[in-house]
N, C-alpha and C positions, 0 to 999 in steps of 0.2 A: 456556787463553786464553779470556777471557770474550768473549762476543758480545752485541751489543745489537740489539734488534729494534725497528723503528719501530712506531707505532700502527697497529693493524689496522682498516681501514674495512670494516665489515660492515653489510649491510642488515638491517633488522628483519624477521623472519618475518611475513608478512601474517596468519597465524593469531594471533600474539601482539598485533598492533595492535588487534584487536577483542576480545581476550580479557581475562582478569583482570589487574588492575593489579599483582598480586604477581609476575607473570612479568616479569623484568627482563633476561633474557639475550637476545641477538640471534644470528642466524645468517645466512649468506650465502644470497641467493635462488638457487634451483637454476638452472644454466645452460640456455639454450635447446637443444632437440634439433636435430641437424643436419638439413639438407634431405633427405638420403638416408634418415635414420631416419624422418622424418615420412612420406615416400612409402612406405616399407616398411610402416609401421603402417597406412596407409590401404589398401594393397593387401590386407593380412591381414584388415582389418576387412570389406572388401567380399567377401572369400572366405568369411568366417564368417557374414556377415549380408547376403546379396545383395539383400534387399528394402529395405535402408536406403540412402537417398540423402543424400549429403553435399554441401553447397554452402557458400558463404561465410557464410550466415546461421545454419547449425547446426554448422559445423566449428569445433572448439575453437581458441582462439587459441594462439600459440606459448608464451606464458607459462603458460596453463592446462595445456597438455600437459606442459610442463617440471615444473610443480608436481605434477601427477598421476603423472608418472613417478617422482617421488621417494616419494610416499606409498604406492605399491603395493609398494615394496620391503619385505622382511621386517622386521617390527618398527617400521615407519615410518608406519603408517596413522594418519591424523588427519583432522580436518575441514578441508575446502577452503573458504577464505573466499569469500563472495559477491563481494567487490570484484574478484577476479581471474577470476570466471567470466564470460568474454566470448567471443563468437565472433570469427572472423577479421575479419569486416567491421567489427565494433565497434572492435576494436583498431586497424585501419587508419584508421577515421574519427577516433579520438582522436589518432592520430599526425599526421594532416593538420591538425587544429585546433590543434596545439601551436604557440605563437608562434615565429617565426623570430628567433633571436638568436645572438650570437657564442658558440660552445661554450666552456664552461669545462673545466678539467682534470678535475674530478669527473665532468662529463657524458661526457667521452671515456673515462674508466676504468669508469664504472658506468652502465649503461643504465637509464633511468627506467622503472619498472614501471607501465604504465597501469592505472587502476582505475576501476570504474564506481561511480556513486552509488547508495546504498541508500535507498529511500523510507521515511519514518517513518510514513506513513499507511497506509490500506488498499491492498492490491495485488490484482490479478486473476489469473485462471488463466493467461493468456497470459504474464504476466511470470514467474510461477513455473515455467511450462513451459520458458522459456528458461534460467532458473537451474538447475533440476534436470536438464533434458535435456542440457545441455552437460557436466555432471559425469558423467552416465551414459555419454555417448558417449566421453568421455575415458578413463574407467576400462575400458570395453569395448575400446577401441582398444589399450590397454596390457595387455590380458588379465588385469585385476585381478578381474573378475567377469563373469558372463554378462549380455548385454544384456537378455534377457527378465526376469531377476530384478531388475536395476536399474530397468527400466521399471515393473515391478509395484510396487516400493517408491515410485517417483516418482509414479505415478498415485494411489496411496492417500494419499500426503502432500498432493498438490494437492487431492484431493477433500475431505479433512478441513479444509483451510485455507480453502476457498472455498465451503462448503456454504450452502444457503439456510436462513435462520433466521427464527424468529418475531419479532414486534415485541418490543422491549426487550432483544434480544441482538445481538451483533456478532461478526464473525470477528476473529481476532487481526490486529494490524497487521503491517506489513512487518518492523519490528524484532523483534516477538514471534515471528513465523514464523522469522526468521533464528536467533534464540536457540534455538527448538525444534529446528531442523535441526542446530544445533551440538551440542546436548545429545544428540540421537539418535546422531550420528556419534561422539561421545565414548564412548558406551556400546558402539557397534559396534567402535570401535577397541580397547577393552579386551578384548572377546572375541577379536579377531584377534591383537592383540599379546601379550596376557598368557596367554590360554588356548588359543592355537594353533587357533582356529576359522578356517575358510576364509571369505572375504568373502561368498561365495554363501550359506553357512549362516547367517552373522550377519545378513545382510539379510533372509533368510526368517524368521528368529526374530522380528525386529521388525515384519515385515509381516503375518505370519499368526498368531503365537503371543502375543507380549506386547502389552499395551495402552498402552505408553508413548506411542506416536504419537498415539493418540486423546486421551490425557490432556493432552499438551503443547499440542495444537491445539484443545482444547475451546472452545466459545463463551464469550465474555466478556459481562458486563453492559454494555449500551449506556448512555451518559450520558443523563440525563434531559433531555428537551427543554423549553425554557422555553415555558410556555403563557401567552399574553397574556390579560388579563381581557377578557370580552366588552364591547362598547361599550354604553352605556346606551340603552334604547329611546327612540324619538322620541316626545315628548309635546308636542302643540300647545298653546301657552300662550294666555292671554286677550288678549295683545297689550298693548303699552305705550301711552304717550301719544304716538301718532303724529299725522300730519297729518289722518287720516280721523277725523271726529267720530263719536262713538257715538250710541246712541239715547237721548239724554238729553232735557233740556227745550229742544229746539230748535224752530225754526219749523215743521218737518215733523211735529211730534207731533200726532196726531189730537185727542186730548182734552186737550191741554195749554193753556198760557196764551198761545199765539200768536194771530195774527190770525184764522186760520181757525177756531180754537176759539171765539173770541168771536162770530164771525158765526153759527156754528151755534147757539150758545146764544140769541142774539137772535131768530133765526127761530123757534125752538121756543117761546119766550115769546110771540111774536106769534100763532102758531097757537092756542095755548091761550087767549089773550085773545079772539080772534075766535069761538072755539067757545063761550066763556062768554057772549058778547053775544048770539049767535044763539039760545042756549037760554034 
């Protein structure tokens, strides 16, 4: 007796959304962890790392914890997309800003996964600290790796991505840093999934031994800045034909052909005539 099955509605894996276009298969997003499970993970985390303080600003969101719980399973390790690396307060804020509308059947069956925006330009250390730190906390809460090893990997990554550079160089952009992070975790996943390395050993390999991190985050050439030509120096001109008269053959000329010039010439001739008569 044949059986017919309806079309299966599956969400695309966030890792494939930002991955290579050759990957066309989709899979269902992992379900959220129960409240009891999250509380148990939080208690275990505080017991292992009593100096770590978790608050809504650094506590992983429910979607990030669900995805991390999947990738720490044997043979499932992969890069966790930046779009879902949000803290609990960020997820709540996005949920509050969602417009109120009549729910559709699809919205009732499938919960929309909130995603953060990824800047394409330069990013600072604080932004990367949130991206990397949330993943470290998630993996440590799920006992995927020790928090100190995750933090060491995280600090070196941020230091290389945001170092001070000389003129003519720039740090990689946000998209370039994200691709470097993805490539590193792809190689880490190969060691864990294919060669049975522990995540602790794989992270230490790329933090202390291999130079892939420094190579992927190396400085880039900065674009040449447009240099405007200097303004021409100020040169005072002779002046044009303005209202002010120049020193030409005007009435004020001392020895010219004006009235005063003729008077002076006549008085000189008179003195010479008197001197000639007296002598």
